[in-house]
PDB file with one MODEL, atoms N, CA, C and O in Angstrom:
MODEL        1
ATOM      1  N   MET A   1       0.851  -1.177   0.000  1.00  0.00           N
ATOM      2  CA  MET A   1       0.000   0.000   0.000  1.00  0.00           C
ATOM      3  C   MET A   1       0.897   1.240   0.000  1.00  0.00           C
ATOM      4  O   MET A   1       1.938   1.268   0.657  1.00  0.00           O
ATOM      5  N   ASP A   2       0.489   2.232  -0.724  1.00  0.00           N
ATOM      6  CA  ASP A   2       1.193   3.499  -0.777  1.00  0.00           C
ATOM      7  C   ASP A   2       1.268   4.101   0.630  1.00  0.00           C
ATOM      8  O   ASP A   2       0.300   4.042   1.388  1.00  0.00           O
ATOM      9  N   HIS A   3       2.423   4.680   0.973  1.00  0.00           N
ATOM     10  CA  HIS A   3       2.641   5.238   2.315  1.00  0.00           C
ATOM     11  C   HIS A   3       1.615   6.319   2.662  1.00  0.00           C
ATOM     12  O   HIS A   3       1.068   6.320   3.765  1.00  0.00           O
ATOM     13  N   ASP A   4       1.355   7.225   1.741  1.00  0.00           N
ATOM     14  CA  ASP A   4       0.401   8.308   2.015  1.00  0.00           C
ATOM     15  C   ASP A   4      -1.010   7.780   2.265  1.00  0.00           C
ATOM     16  O   ASP A   4      -1.721   8.285   3.133  1.00  0.00           O
ATOM     17  N   ILE A   5      -1.405   6.780   1.515  1.00  0.00           N
ATOM     18  CA  ILE A   5      -2.728   6.179   1.717  1.00  0.00           C
ATOM     19  C   ILE A   5      -2.784   5.491   3.074  1.00  0.00           C
ATOM     20  O   ILE A   5      -3.778   5.593   3.792  1.00  0.00           O
ATOM     21  N   ARG A   6      -1.702   4.787   3.418  1.00  0.00           N
ATOM     22  CA  ARG A   6      -1.656   4.106   4.726  1.00  0.00           C
ATOM     23  C   ARG A   6      -1.785   5.123   5.857  1.00  0.00           C
ATOM     24  O   ARG A   6      -2.533   4.891   6.807  1.00  0.00           O
ATOM     25  N   ILE A   7      -1.072   6.240   5.774  1.00  0.00           N
ATOM     26  CA  ILE A   7      -1.141   7.270   6.807  1.00  0.00           C
ATOM     27  C   ILE A   7      -2.557   7.836   6.911  1.00  0.00           C
ATOM     28  O   ILE A   7      -3.061   8.030   8.017  1.00  0.00           O
ATOM     29  N   LYS A   8      -3.192   8.099   5.794  1.00  0.00           N
ATOM     30  CA  LYS A   8      -4.567   8.615   5.815  1.00  0.00           C
ATOM     31  C   LYS A   8      -5.515   7.631   6.466  1.00  0.00           C
ATOM     32  O   LYS A   8      -6.387   8.028   7.240  1.00  0.00           O
ATOM     33  N   ARG A   9      -5.358   6.350   6.162  1.00  0.00           N
ATOM     34  CA  ARG A   9      -6.221   5.331   6.770  1.00  0.00           C
ATOM     35  C   ARG A   9      -5.977   5.224   8.268  1.00  0.00           C
ATOM     36  O   ARG A   9      -6.921   5.124   9.052  1.00  0.00           O
ATOM     37  N   LEU A  10      -4.705   5.244   8.665  1.00  0.00           N
ATOM     38  CA  LEU A  10      -4.391   5.169  10.092  1.00  0.00           C
ATOM     39  C   LEU A  10      -4.920   6.388  10.831  1.00  0.00           C
ATOM     40  O   LEU A  10      -5.453   6.260  11.933  1.00  0.00           O
ATOM     41  N   ARG A  11      -4.777   7.571  10.237  1.00  0.00           N
ATOM     42  CA  ARG A  11      -5.299   8.789  10.871  1.00  0.00           C
ATOM     43  C   ARG A  11      -6.820   8.681  11.050  1.00  0.00           C
ATOM     44  O   ARG A  11      -7.347   9.006  12.113  1.00  0.00           O
ATOM     45  N   PHE A  12      -7.509   8.228  10.017  1.00  0.00           N
ATOM     46  CA  PHE A  12      -8.958   8.079  10.123  1.00  0.00           C
ATOM     47  C   PHE A  12      -9.312   7.107  11.243  1.00  0.00           C
ATOM     48  O   PHE A  12     -10.165   7.401  12.080  1.00  0.00           O
ATOM     49  N   ARG A  13      -8.657   5.950  11.256  1.00  0.00           N
ATOM     50  CA  ARG A  13      -8.955   4.944  12.287  1.00  0.00           C
ATOM     51  C   ARG A  13      -8.601   5.441  13.684  1.00  0.00           C
ATOM     52  O   ARG A  13      -9.288   5.110  14.651  1.00  0.00           O
ATOM     53  N   ALA A  14      -7.532   6.235  13.799  1.00  0.00           N
ATOM     54  CA  ALA A  14      -7.116   6.753  15.101  1.00  0.00           C
ATOM     55  C   ALA A  14      -8.107   7.783  15.629  1.00  0.00           C
ATOM     56  O   ALA A  14      -8.312   7.881  16.839  1.00  0.00           O
ATOM     57  N   TRP A  15      -8.723   8.552  14.732  1.00  0.00           N
ATOM     58  CA  TRP A  15      -9.638   9.623  15.140  1.00  0.00           C
ATOM     59  C   TRP A  15     -11.108   9.217  15.123  1.00  0.00           C
ATOM     60  O   TRP A  15     -11.964  10.038  15.455  1.00  0.00           O
ATOM     61  N   HIS A  16     -11.426   7.995  14.754  1.00  0.00           N
ATOM     62  CA  HIS A  16     -12.822   7.531  14.708  1.00  0.00           C
ATOM     63  C   HIS A  16     -12.947   6.229  15.488  1.00  0.00           C
ATOM     64  O   HIS A  16     -13.215   5.170  14.922  1.00  0.00           O
ATOM     65  N   ARG A  17     -12.750   6.329  16.790  1.00  0.00           N
ATOM     66  CA  ARG A  17     -12.724   5.157  17.653  1.00  0.00           C
ATOM     67  C   ARG A  17     -14.098   4.815  18.222  1.00  0.00           C
ATOM     68  O   ARG A  17     -14.374   3.650  18.507  1.00  0.00           O
ATOM     69  N   GLY A  18     -14.936   5.786  18.387  1.00  0.00           N
ATOM     70  CA  GLY A  18     -16.257   5.496  18.934  1.00  0.00           C
ATOM     71  C   GLY A  18     -16.611   6.347  20.133  1.00  0.00           C
ATOM     72  O   GLY A  18     -17.787   6.576  20.417  1.00  0.00           O
ATOM     73  N   THR A  19     -15.583   6.823  20.844  1.00  0.00           N
ATOM     74  CA  THR A  19     -15.834   7.770  21.936  1.00  0.00           C
ATOM     75  C   THR A  19     -14.896   8.952  21.752  1.00  0.00           C
ATOM     76  O   THR A  19     -13.801   8.807  21.209  1.00  0.00           O
ATOM     77  N   ARG A  20     -15.318  10.093  22.195  1.00  0.00           N
ATOM     78  CA  ARG A  20     -14.499  11.302  22.047  1.00  0.00           C
ATOM     79  C   ARG A  20     -13.190  11.169  22.816  1.00  0.00           C
ATOM     80  O   ARG A  20     -12.145  11.625  22.352  1.00  0.00           O
ATOM     81  N   GLU A  21     -13.244  10.545  23.994  1.00  0.00           N
ATOM     82  CA  GLU A  21     -12.043  10.378  24.802  1.00  0.00           C
ATOM     83  C   GLU A  21     -11.001   9.535  24.073  1.00  0.00           C
ATOM     84  O   GLU A  21      -9.818   9.874  24.055  1.00  0.00           O
ATOM     85  N   ALA A  22     -11.451   8.433  23.474  1.00  0.00           N
ATOM     86  CA  ALA A  22     -10.531   7.566  22.726  1.00  0.00           C
ATOM     87  C   ALA A  22     -10.017   8.281  21.487  1.00  0.00           C
ATOM     88  O   ALA A  22      -8.842   8.162  21.140  1.00  0.00           O
ATOM     89  N   ASP A  23     -10.893   9.022  20.821  1.00  0.00           N
ATOM     90  CA  ASP A  23     -10.458   9.786  19.645  1.00  0.00           C
ATOM     91  C   ASP A  23      -9.325  10.740  20.024  1.00  0.00           C
ATOM     92  O   ASP A  23      -8.304  10.804  19.339  1.00  0.00           O
ATOM     93  N   LEU A  24      -9.511  11.475  21.112  1.00  0.00           N
ATOM     94  CA  LEU A  24      -8.513  12.455  21.524  1.00  0.00           C
ATOM     95  C   LEU A  24      -7.202  11.796  21.936  1.00  0.00           C
ATOM     96  O   LEU A  24      -6.127  12.274  21.574  1.00  0.00           O
ATOM     97  N   MET A  25      -7.283  10.710  22.683  1.00  0.00           N
ATOM     98  CA  MET A  25      -6.070  10.046  23.153  1.00  0.00           C
ATOM     99  C   MET A  25      -5.318   9.381  22.003  1.00  0.00           C
ATOM    100  O   MET A  25      -4.129   9.634  21.810  1.00  0.00           O
ATOM    101  N   ILE A  26      -5.996   8.546  21.253  1.00  0.00           N
ATOM    102  CA  ILE A  26      -5.349   7.751  20.212  1.00  0.00           C
ATOM    103  C   ILE A  26      -5.044   8.606  18.990  1.00  0.00           C
ATOM    104  O   ILE A  26      -3.951   8.525  18.430  1.00  0.00           O
ATOM    105  N   GLY A  27      -6.003   9.420  18.579  1.00  0.00           N
ATOM    106  CA  GLY A  27      -5.781  10.311  17.450  1.00  0.00           C
ATOM    107  C   GLY A  27      -4.732  11.369  17.752  1.00  0.00           C
ATOM    108  O   GLY A  27      -3.893  11.690  16.910  1.00  0.00           O
ATOM    109  N   GLY A  28      -4.789  11.904  18.962  1.00  0.00           N
ATOM    110  CA  GLY A  28      -3.789  12.899  19.363  1.00  0.00           C
ATOM    111  C   GLY A  28      -2.391  12.322  19.392  1.00  0.00           C
ATOM    112  O   GLY A  28      -1.435  12.973  18.969  1.00  0.00           O
ATOM    113  N   PHE A  29      -2.267  11.092  19.892  1.00  0.00           N
ATOM    114  CA  PHE A  29      -0.977  10.404  19.896  1.00  0.00           C
ATOM    115  C   PHE A  29      -0.468  10.212  18.468  1.00  0.00           C
ATOM    116  O   PHE A  29       0.701  10.465  18.175  1.00  0.00           O
ATOM    117  N   PHE A  30      -1.355   9.765  17.591  1.00  0.00           N
ATOM    118  CA  PHE A  30      -0.972   9.568  16.192  1.00  0.00           C
ATOM    119  C   PHE A  30      -0.475  10.875  15.575  1.00  0.00           C
ATOM    120  O   PHE A  30       0.599  10.917  14.976  1.00  0.00           O
ATOM    121  N   ASP A  31      -1.257  11.931  15.725  1.00  0.00           N
ATOM    122  CA  ASP A  31      -0.888  13.212  15.123  1.00  0.00           C
ATOM    123  C   ASP A  31       0.430  13.748  15.670  1.00  0.00           C
ATOM    124  O   ASP A  31       1.206  14.354  14.932  1.00  0.00           O
ATOM    125  N   ALA A  32       0.685  13.531  16.943  1.00  0.00           N
ATOM    126  CA  ALA A  32       1.899  14.060  17.563  1.00  0.00           C
ATOM    127  C   ALA A  32       3.161  13.310  17.150  1.00  0.00           C
ATOM    128  O   ALA A  32       4.255  13.874  17.188  1.00  0.00           O
ATOM    129  N   HIS A  33       3.020  12.038  16.754  1.00  0.00           N
ATOM    130  CA  HIS A  33       4.213  11.209  16.580  1.00  0.00           C
ATOM    131  C   HIS A  33       4.398  10.540  15.224  1.00  0.00           C
ATOM    132  O   HIS A  33       5.525  10.172  14.894  1.00  0.00           O
ATOM    133  N   HIS A  34       3.372  10.367  14.440  1.00  0.00           N
ATOM    134  CA  HIS A  34       3.469   9.468  13.284  1.00  0.00           C
ATOM    135  C   HIS A  34       4.520   9.873  12.251  1.00  0.00           C
ATOM    136  O   HIS A  34       5.050   9.014  11.547  1.00  0.00           O
ATOM    137  N   GLU A  35       4.824  11.145  12.152  1.00  0.00           N
ATOM    138  CA  GLU A  35       5.780  11.587  11.132  1.00  0.00           C
ATOM    139  C   GLU A  35       7.186  11.044  11.376  1.00  0.00           C
ATOM    140  O   GLU A  35       7.986  10.961  10.444  1.00  0.00           O
ATOM    141  N   ARG A  36       7.492  10.678  12.610  1.00  0.00           N
ATOM    142  CA  ARG A  36       8.816  10.161  12.942  1.00  0.00           C
ATOM    143  C   ARG A  36       8.866   8.637  13.010  1.00  0.00           C
ATOM    144  O   ARG A  36       9.931   8.064  13.242  1.00  0.00           O
ATOM    145  N   TRP A  37       7.725   7.977  12.810  1.00  0.00           N
ATOM    146  CA  TRP A  37       7.686   6.527  12.966  1.00  0.00           C
ATOM    147  C   TRP A  37       8.305   5.801  11.785  1.00  0.00           C
ATOM    148  O   TRP A  37       8.197   6.222  10.633  1.00  0.00           O
ATOM    149  N   SER A  38       8.957   4.694  12.116  1.00  0.00           N
ATOM    150  CA  SER A  38       9.474   3.781  11.099  1.00  0.00           C
ATOM    151  C   SER A  38       8.325   2.899  10.606  1.00  0.00           C
ATOM    152  O   SER A  38       7.215   2.950  11.135  1.00  0.00           O
ATOM    153  N   ALA A  39       8.608   2.099   9.595  1.00  0.00           N
ATOM    154  CA  ALA A  39       7.589   1.166   9.090  1.00  0.00           C
ATOM    155  C   ALA A  39       7.174   0.194  10.196  1.00  0.00           C
ATOM    156  O   ALA A  39       5.998  -0.149  10.308  1.00  0.00           O
ATOM    157  N   GLY A  40       8.125  -0.247  11.006  1.00  0.00           N
ATOM    158  CA  GLY A  40       7.801  -1.157  12.111  1.00  0.00           C
ATOM    159  C   GLY A  40       6.916  -0.510  13.160  1.00  0.00           C
ATOM    160  O   GLY A  40       6.026  -1.157  13.712  1.00  0.00           O
ATOM    161  N   GLU A  41       7.154   0.755  13.434  1.00  0.00           N
ATOM    162  CA  GLU A  41       6.323   1.471  14.399  1.00  0.00           C
ATOM    163  C   GLU A  41       4.930   1.712  13.845  1.00  0.00           C
ATOM    164  O   GLU A  41       3.948   1.670  14.585  1.00  0.00           O
ATOM    165  N   LEU A  42       4.840   1.964  12.556  1.00  0.00           N
ATOM    166  CA  LEU A  42       3.511   2.071  11.930  1.00  0.00           C
ATOM    167  C   LEU A  42       2.776   0.739  12.024  1.00  0.00           C
ATOM    168  O   LEU A  42       1.572   0.709  12.275  1.00  0.00           O
ATOM    169  N   ASP A  43       3.499  -0.363  11.824  1.00  0.00           N
ATOM    170  CA  ASP A  43       2.902  -1.699  11.967  1.00  0.00           C
ATOM    171  C   ASP A  43       2.368  -1.894  13.380  1.00  0.00           C
ATOM    172  O   ASP A  43       1.261  -2.398  13.571  1.00  0.00           O
ATOM    173  N   TRP A  44       3.168  -1.489  14.374  1.00  0.00           N
ATOM    174  CA  TRP A  44       2.765  -1.623  15.776  1.00  0.00           C
ATOM    175  C   TRP A  44       1.471  -0.849  16.023  1.00  0.00           C
ATOM    176  O   TRP A  44       0.530  -1.374  16.618  1.00  0.00           O
ATOM    177  N   PHE A  45       1.434   0.401  15.562  1.00  0.00           N
ATOM    178  CA  PHE A  45       0.260   1.229  15.781  1.00  0.00           C
ATOM    179  C   PHE A  45      -0.960   0.651  15.069  1.00  0.00           C
ATOM    180  O   PHE A  45      -2.060   0.633  15.622  1.00  0.00           O
ATOM    181  N   GLU A  46      -0.761   0.187  13.856  1.00  0.00           N
ATOM    182  CA  GLU A  46      -1.866  -0.404  13.104  1.00  0.00           C
ATOM    183  C   GLU A  46      -2.426  -1.619  13.822  1.00  0.00           C
ATOM    184  O   GLU A  46      -3.642  -1.804  13.865  1.00  0.00           O
ATOM    185  N   ALA A  47      -1.565  -2.444  14.383  1.00  0.00           N
ATOM    186  CA  ALA A  47      -2.015  -3.608  15.150  1.00  0.00           C
ATOM    187  C   ALA A  47      -2.705  -3.172  16.446  1.00  0.00           C
ATOM    188  O   ALA A  47      -3.698  -3.774  16.857  1.00  0.00           O
ATOM    189  N   LEU A  48      -2.179  -2.128  17.086  1.00  0.00           N
ATOM    190  CA  LEU A  48      -2.794  -1.625  18.320  1.00  0.00           C
ATOM    191  C   LEU A  48      -4.235  -1.197  18.078  1.00  0.00           C
ATOM    192  O   LEU A  48      -5.092  -1.381  18.942  1.00  0.00           O
ATOM    193  N   LEU A  49      -4.502  -0.631  16.911  1.00  0.00           N
ATOM    194  CA  LEU A  49      -5.857  -0.161  16.599  1.00  0.00           C
ATOM    195  C   LEU A  49      -6.871  -1.299  16.549  1.00  0.00           C
ATOM    196  O   LEU A  49      -8.076  -1.047  16.567  1.00  0.00           O
ATOM    197  N   GLU A  50      -6.413  -2.530  16.486  1.00  0.00           N
ATOM    198  CA  GLU A  50      -7.313  -3.686  16.510  1.00  0.00           C
ATOM    199  C   GLU A  50      -7.781  -4.013  17.925  1.00  0.00           C
ATOM    200  O   GLU A  50      -8.746  -4.756  18.107  1.00  0.00           O
ATOM    201  N   GLU A  51      -7.099  -3.462  18.924  1.00  0.00           N
ATOM    202  CA  GLU A  51      -7.461  -3.703  20.319  1.00  0.00           C
ATOM    203  C   GLU A  51      -8.657  -2.838  20.715  1.00  0.00           C
ATOM    204  O   GLU A  51      -8.995  -1.872  20.031  1.00  0.00           O
ATOM    205  N   GLN A  52      -9.276  -3.194  21.810  1.00  0.00           N
ATOM    206  CA  GLN A  52     -10.415  -2.444  22.321  1.00  0.00           C
ATOM    207  C   GLN A  52      -9.957  -1.103  22.896  1.00  0.00           C
ATOM    208  O   GLN A  52      -8.916  -1.022  23.548  1.00  0.00           O
ATOM    209  N   ASP A  53     -10.738  -0.061  22.651  1.00  0.00           N
ATOM    210  CA  ASP A  53     -10.393   1.272  23.140  1.00  0.00           C
ATOM    211  C   ASP A  53     -10.197   1.302  24.645  1.00  0.00           C
ATOM    212  O   ASP A  53      -9.263   1.933  25.139  1.00  0.00           O
ATOM    213  N   VAL A  54     -11.063   0.632  25.367  1.00  0.00           N
ATOM    214  CA  VAL A  54     -10.968   0.639  26.826  1.00  0.00           C
ATOM    215  C   VAL A  54      -9.637   0.045  27.269  1.00  0.00           C
ATOM    216  O   VAL A  54      -9.059   0.497  28.258  1.00  0.00           O
ATOM    217  N   ASP A  55      -9.144  -0.955  26.556  1.00  0.00           N
ATOM    218  CA  ASP A  55      -7.849  -1.542  26.899  1.00  0.00           C
ATOM    219  C   ASP A  55      -6.709  -0.586  26.566  1.00  0.00           C
ATOM    220  O   ASP A  55      -5.822  -0.361  27.390  1.00  0.00           O
ATOM    221  N   ILE A  56      -6.734  -0.028  25.364  1.00  0.00           N
ATOM    222  CA  ILE A  56      -5.680   0.908  24.962  1.00  0.00           C
ATOM    223  C   ILE A  56      -5.610   2.073  25.942  1.00  0.00           C
ATOM    224  O   ILE A  56      -4.528   2.452  26.390  1.00  0.00           O
ATOM    225  N   MET A  57      -6.752   2.630  26.266  1.00  0.00           N
ATOM    226  CA  MET A  57      -6.781   3.763  27.181  1.00  0.00           C
ATOM    227  C   MET A  57      -6.307   3.364  28.574  1.00  0.00           C
ATOM    228  O   MET A  57      -5.573   4.114  29.218  1.00  0.00           O
ATOM    229  N   GLY A  58      -6.716   2.202  29.037  1.00  0.00           N
ATOM    230  CA  GLY A  58      -6.271   1.711  30.343  1.00  0.00           C
ATOM    231  C   GLY A  58      -4.770   1.492  30.399  1.00  0.00           C
ATOM    232  O   GLY A  58      -4.122   1.832  31.388  1.00  0.00           O
ATOM    233  N   TRP A  59      -4.217   0.920  29.328  1.00  0.00           N
ATOM    234  CA  TRP A  59      -2.762   0.720  29.279  1.00  0.00           C
ATOM    235  C   TRP A  59      -2.039   2.054  29.263  1.00  0.00           C
ATOM    236  O   TRP A  59      -1.005   2.211  29.912  1.00  0.00           O
ATOM    237  N   ALA A  60      -2.581   3.018  28.521  1.00  0.00           N
ATOM    238  CA  ALA A  60      -1.920   4.316  28.371  1.00  0.00           C
ATOM    239  C   ALA A  60      -1.957   5.137  29.656  1.00  0.00           C
ATOM    240  O   ALA A  60      -0.988   5.825  29.977  1.00  0.00           O
ATOM    241  N   ILE A  61      -3.050   5.073  30.386  1.00  0.00           N
ATOM    242  CA  ILE A  61      -3.127   5.860  31.625  1.00  0.00           C
ATOM    243  C   ILE A  61      -2.673   5.067  32.839  1.00  0.00           C
ATOM    244  O   ILE A  61      -2.558   5.615  33.935  1.00  0.00           O
ATOM    245  N   GLY A  62      -2.415   3.775  32.648  1.00  0.00           N
ATOM    246  CA  GLY A  62      -1.892   2.952  33.731  1.00  0.00           C
ATOM    247  C   GLY A  62      -2.929   2.399  34.680  1.00  0.00           C
ATOM    248  O   GLY A  62      -2.579   1.944  35.769  1.00  0.00           O
ATOM    249  N   SER A  63      -4.197   2.424  34.301  1.00  0.00           N
ATOM    250  CA  SER A  63      -5.232   1.898  35.193  1.00  0.00           C
ATOM    251  C   SER A  63      -5.356   0.378  35.117  1.00  0.00           C
ATOM    252  O   SER A  63      -5.920  -0.246  36.016  1.00  0.00           O
ATOM    253  N   ILE A  64      -4.833  -0.213  34.054  1.00  0.00           N
ATOM    254  CA  ILE A  64      -4.769  -1.675  33.939  1.00  0.00           C
ATOM    255  C   ILE A  64      -3.383  -2.053  33.426  1.00  0.00           C
ATOM    256  O   ILE A  64      -2.765  -1.292  32.682  1.00  0.00           O
ATOM    257  N   PRO A  65      -2.894  -3.230  33.825  1.00  0.00           N
ATOM    258  CA  PRO A  65      -1.559  -3.644  33.373  1.00  0.00           C
ATOM    259  C   PRO A  65      -1.502  -3.801  31.853  1.00  0.00           C
ATOM    260  O   PRO A  65      -2.434  -4.307  31.228  1.00  0.00           O
ATOM    261  N   CYS A  66      -0.406  -3.363  31.290  1.00  0.00           N
ATOM    262  CA  CYS A  66      -0.205  -3.441  29.847  1.00  0.00           C
ATOM    263  C   CYS A  66       0.454  -4.782  29.505  1.00  0.00           C
ATOM    264  O   CYS A  66       1.481  -5.128  30.089  1.00  0.00           O
ATOM    265  N   PRO A  67      -0.123  -5.537  28.569  1.00  0.00           N
ATOM    266  CA  PRO A  67       0.496  -6.797  28.157  1.00  0.00           C
ATOM    267  C   PRO A  67       1.888  -6.554  27.572  1.00  0.00           C
ATOM    268  O   PRO A  67       2.133  -5.506  26.973  1.00  0.00           O
ATOM    269  N   PRO A  68       2.794  -7.507  27.740  1.00  0.00           N
ATOM    270  CA  PRO A  68       4.171  -7.330  27.268  1.00  0.00           C
ATOM    271  C   PRO A  68       4.288  -6.986  25.784  1.00  0.00           C
ATOM    272  O   PRO A  68       5.186  -6.240  25.393  1.00  0.00           O
ATOM    273  N   GLU A  69       3.396  -7.519  24.957  1.00  0.00           N
ATOM    274  CA  GLU A  69       3.491  -7.257  23.522  1.00  0.00           C
ATOM    275  C   GLU A  69       3.202  -5.803  23.161  1.00  0.00           C
ATOM    276  O   GLU A  69       3.563  -5.353  22.073  1.00  0.00           O
ATOM    277  N   TRP A  70       2.565  -5.077  24.046  1.00  0.00           N
ATOM    278  CA  TRP A  70       2.262  -3.669  23.786  1.00  0.00           C
ATOM    279  C   TRP A  70       3.130  -2.729  24.613  1.00  0.00           C
ATOM    280  O   TRP A  70       3.224  -1.539  24.313  1.00  0.00           O
ATOM    281  N   ASN A  71       3.751  -3.253  25.632  1.00  0.00           N
ATOM    282  CA  ASN A  71       4.511  -2.427  26.561  1.00  0.00           C
ATOM    283  C   ASN A  71       5.933  -2.235  26.040  1.00  0.00           C
ATOM    284  O   ASN A  71       6.736  -3.168  26.053  1.00  0.00           O
ATOM    285  N   GLY A  72       6.236  -1.041  25.589  1.00  0.00           N
ATOM    286  CA  GLY A  72       7.551  -0.720  25.046  1.00  0.00           C
ATOM    287  C   GLY A  72       7.663   0.770  24.807  1.00  0.00           C
ATOM    288  O   GLY A  72       6.931   1.563  25.399  1.00  0.00           O
ATOM    289  N   GLU A  73       8.581   1.144  23.938  1.00  0.00           N
ATOM    290  CA  GLU A  73       8.820   2.563  23.679  1.00  0.00           C
ATOM    291  C   GLU A  73       7.586   3.293  23.162  1.00  0.00           C
ATOM    292  O   GLU A  73       7.325   4.433  23.547  1.00  0.00           O
ATOM    293  N   MET A  74       6.832   2.636  22.293  1.00  0.00           N
ATOM    294  CA  MET A  74       5.647   3.294  21.729  1.00  0.00           C
ATOM    295  C   MET A  74       4.594   3.535  22.814  1.00  0.00           C
ATOM    296  O   MET A  74       3.995   4.610  22.861  1.00  0.00           O
ATOM    297  N   MET A  75       4.365   2.558  23.677  1.00  0.00           N
ATOM    298  CA  MET A  75       3.393   2.751  24.753  1.00  0.00           C
ATOM    299  C   MET A  75       3.905   3.787  25.742  1.00  0.00           C
ATOM    300  O   MET A  75       3.115   4.559  26.285  1.00  0.00           O
ATOM    301  N   GLN A  76       5.207   3.819  25.985  1.00  0.00           N
ATOM    302  CA  GLN A  76       5.774   4.850  26.861  1.00  0.00           C
ATOM    303  C   GLN A  76       5.512   6.242  26.281  1.00  0.00           C
ATOM    304  O   GLN A  76       5.192   7.177  27.015  1.00  0.00           O
ATOM    305  N   ALA A  77       5.650   6.368  24.967  1.00  0.00           N
ATOM    306  CA  ALA A  77       5.363   7.659  24.320  1.00  0.00           C
ATOM    307  C   ALA A  77       3.891   8.012  24.452  1.00  0.00           C
ATOM    308  O   ALA A  77       3.546   9.177  24.655  1.00  0.00           O
ATOM    309  N   MET A  78       3.018   7.009  24.338  1.00  0.00           N
ATOM    310  CA  MET A  78       1.583   7.266  24.497  1.00  0.00           C
ATOM    311  C   MET A  78       1.286   7.684  25.931  1.00  0.00           C
ATOM    312  O   MET A  78       0.479   8.582  26.169  1.00  0.00           O
ATOM    313  N   ARG A  79       1.936   7.034  26.877  1.00  0.00           N
ATOM    314  CA  ARG A  79       1.733   7.414  28.277  1.00  0.00           C
ATOM    315  C   ARG A  79       2.195   8.840  28.529  1.00  0.00           C
ATOM    316  O   ARG A  79       1.541   9.582  29.261  1.00  0.00           O
ATOM    317  N   ALA A  80       3.297   9.227  27.939  1.00  0.00           N
ATOM    318  CA  ALA A  80       3.835  10.569  28.156  1.00  0.00           C
ATOM    319  C   ALA A  80       2.897  11.642  27.629  1.00  0.00           C
ATOM    320  O   ALA A  80       2.772  12.703  28.241  1.00  0.00           O
ATOM    321  N   ILE A  81       2.246  11.392  26.525  1.00  0.00           N
ATOM    322  CA  ILE A  81       1.348  12.383  25.935  1.00  0.00           C
ATOM    323  C   ILE A  81       0.009  12.435  26.674  1.00  0.00           C
ATOM    324  O   ILE A  81      -0.701  13.438  26.584  1.00  0.00           O
ATOM    325  N   THR A  82      -0.346  11.380  27.397  1.00  0.00           N
ATOM    326  CA  THR A  82      -1.639  11.354  28.078  1.00  0.00           C
ATOM    327  C   THR A  82      -1.532  11.691  29.555  1.00  0.00           C
ATOM    328  O   THR A  82      -2.555  11.813  30.229  1.00  0.00           O
ATOM    329  N   TYR A  83      -0.316  11.845  30.078  1.00  0.00           N
ATOM    330  CA  TYR A  83      -0.139  12.104  31.508  1.00  0.00           C
ATOM    331  C   TYR A  83      -0.436  13.565  31.809  1.00  0.00           C
ATOM    332  O   TYR A  83       0.159  14.474  31.231  1.00  0.00           O
ATOM    333  N   VAL A  84      -1.361  13.761  32.717  1.00  0.00           N
ATOM    334  CA  VAL A  84      -1.677  15.116  33.187  1.00  0.00           C
ATOM    335  C   VAL A  84      -1.652  15.064  34.708  1.00  0.00           C
ATOM    336  O   VAL A  84      -2.520  14.439  35.318  1.00  0.00           O
ATOM    337  N   PRO A  85      -0.665  15.717  35.333  1.00  0.00           N
ATOM    338  CA  PRO A  85      -0.597  15.676  36.794  1.00  0.00           C
ATOM    339  C   PRO A  85      -1.794  16.376  37.439  1.00  0.00           C
ATOM    340  O   PRO A  85      -2.266  17.409  36.963  1.00  0.00           O
ATOM    341  N   LEU A  86      -2.252  15.801  38.502  1.00  0.00           N
ATOM    342  CA  LEU A  86      -3.360  16.413  39.258  1.00  0.00           C
ATOM    343  C   LEU A  86      -2.842  17.570  40.089  1.00  0.00           C
ATOM    344  O   LEU A  86      -1.718  17.516  40.588  1.00  0.00           O
ATOM    345  N   PRO A  87      -3.638  18.614  40.246  1.00  0.00           N
ATOM    346  CA  PRO A  87      -3.216  19.730  41.092  1.00  0.00           C
ATOM    347  C   PRO A  87      -3.081  19.283  42.533  1.00  0.00           C
ATOM    348  O   PRO A  87      -3.801  18.400  42.998  1.00  0.00           O
ATOM    349  N   GLU A  88      -2.162  19.896  43.219  1.00  0.00           N
ATOM    350  CA  GLU A  88      -1.953  19.528  44.635  1.00  0.00           C
ATOM    351  C   GLU A  88      -2.883  20.283  45.543  1.00  0.00           C
ATOM    352  O   GLU A  88      -2.844  20.097  46.760  1.00  0.00           O
TER     353      GLU A  88
ENDMDL
END
């Protein structure tokens, strides 16, 4: 598949998850990082989109344990973009 077409499809899938919260988290992560991703990282993200939103969001915010196959540099980057410290 042409790279530009793949990016457009991934962007659409990242921003049309079913809930606004998932759209913002997953789509926002995609928009912030995809330009620097390798083909392997694009593969990882594309596979991640097959998972349930509640799981992806839980792994990213740390409310549920992240399976080893998803826990790595890409998930760390997703966690960094979704972390918002609570006021003291």
